[in-house]
C-alpha positions, 0 to 999 in steps of 0.5 A: 051638768056633766057637759058644763064640767067637761067644758070648764075642765077643758078650758082650764087645761087649755089655759094652763097649757098656754101659760106653761108654753108662754113660760118656756117661750119667756125662757127662750127670750131670756136666753136670747137676751143674755146671749145678745148682751154677752156676745154669745151665739144664741142658737147654741151652734144649731144647724139642721143635721140628720146626724144631730137628730140621730145622736139625740135619739141615741143619747135619749135611750140610757136615761129613758131605760134607767127611769122606766126601770126605776118606775117599774111596779116591782122596783117601786114595791122594793125601794122607798126611793123608787116610790118617791120618784114615782110619786114625783112623776105621778104628781106632775102628771095628775096635776097638769098633764092628765086630761090634755089633748094630744096636741096640747101634750105635743105643744108642751113637750116641744116648748119645754125642750126648745125653751129650756135648752136655749136658756140653760145650754145656749145661754147659761152653760155657754156663758159659764163656759166662756167665763170659766175658760177666761178665768182659767187663762187669767189665773195661769197668766198670773201664775206665770208672771209670779213664777218668772219673777222668782227663783222657784222655776228657772227654766222658762220652758218648765212649769211657768210656761206650762202654767201660763199656756194651759193652767190646770183649770182650763181643760175642765172649764166645760165640765165645770160649766155643765155641773154648775148649770145642772146645780142652777137648774135643780135649785130653780126647780126646787124653789119653783116646783117643790111641794110646800108643807101644809100649815096644818093637818086635819086628823080625827080625834082618837081616844085609844092610845093604839089608834093615836100611835097608828095615826102618828106612824101614818103621818110620819110615813107621809111626811117622810115620803113628802121630804123625799119628794122634795129631794128627788124632784130637783135631783132628777131635773139636775141630773137630766140637765147634767146629762144634756150639758155633757151631750151638748159638749160632745155634739156641739149642736143644740139640736141634739140635746133638744131632740134628747129632751123632747124624746125623753119627756114624751116617752116618760110622760106618755108612759106615765099617762098610759099607766094612770089611764090603765089603772083607772080603766081597771078600777072602773071595770072592778067597780062595775064587776062588783056592782053587777055581782051585788045586783045578782046577789040581790036577785037571789 
């Protein structure tokens, strides 16, 4: 029976891994389609470079260190916000990644890094950057025509000339594109992966007033943590997308954010899986210890 359960569990994990990898592949294809119809470089400036890989490794260090600090047990004990972030990470690990083979884990991390970056960075952010840049120059050109046709500015080399050539909006087009892409990422993640509220909750019937009050407090605390998970789950994805967006602006090579994304996911998820495994191992040891102590006491 145990063998059958293990085989079924392995097949379910394998199929879920294949489906999730297919989703990331579909994201890459969707990004390529968007680029093909808009005339944007679908590879996001990709070219194999050791410098890009090293830059990606360097950019991965700050978010990894920050999140590992937040997920530390002592920080989680002191901060309910850190507790909510830990809940978000643990829920994803237990529901999907726990029990995977190393090859499945590597496949999912690699697929997510490549697929998401080709879609969000090479397609969405690049398209927004181009459109915002064009919009800024058009805005500047209209302002130039308006000012030249009035007596507000008489010197063509003054404000009208500056506005026509370099409107205030244009230098920040890349930053705006990164911010909007991050907002889109967080919003899509909120819609797709946010935990849904249960239709009803089964609870014991308690006759005492104090028991009912304690149950209400427990339910209120549970609901508050659930709402915080709804907030922090897309927020973390949005902040990571913003960070990767600015990294792509600085490096101009999609290989750098792909490397950062892959290293970040591998370290954070691997650390979480190790902690879950270590916790279960210690729990199993404690149970075995209690059983042995119970047997010894029965003998006496």
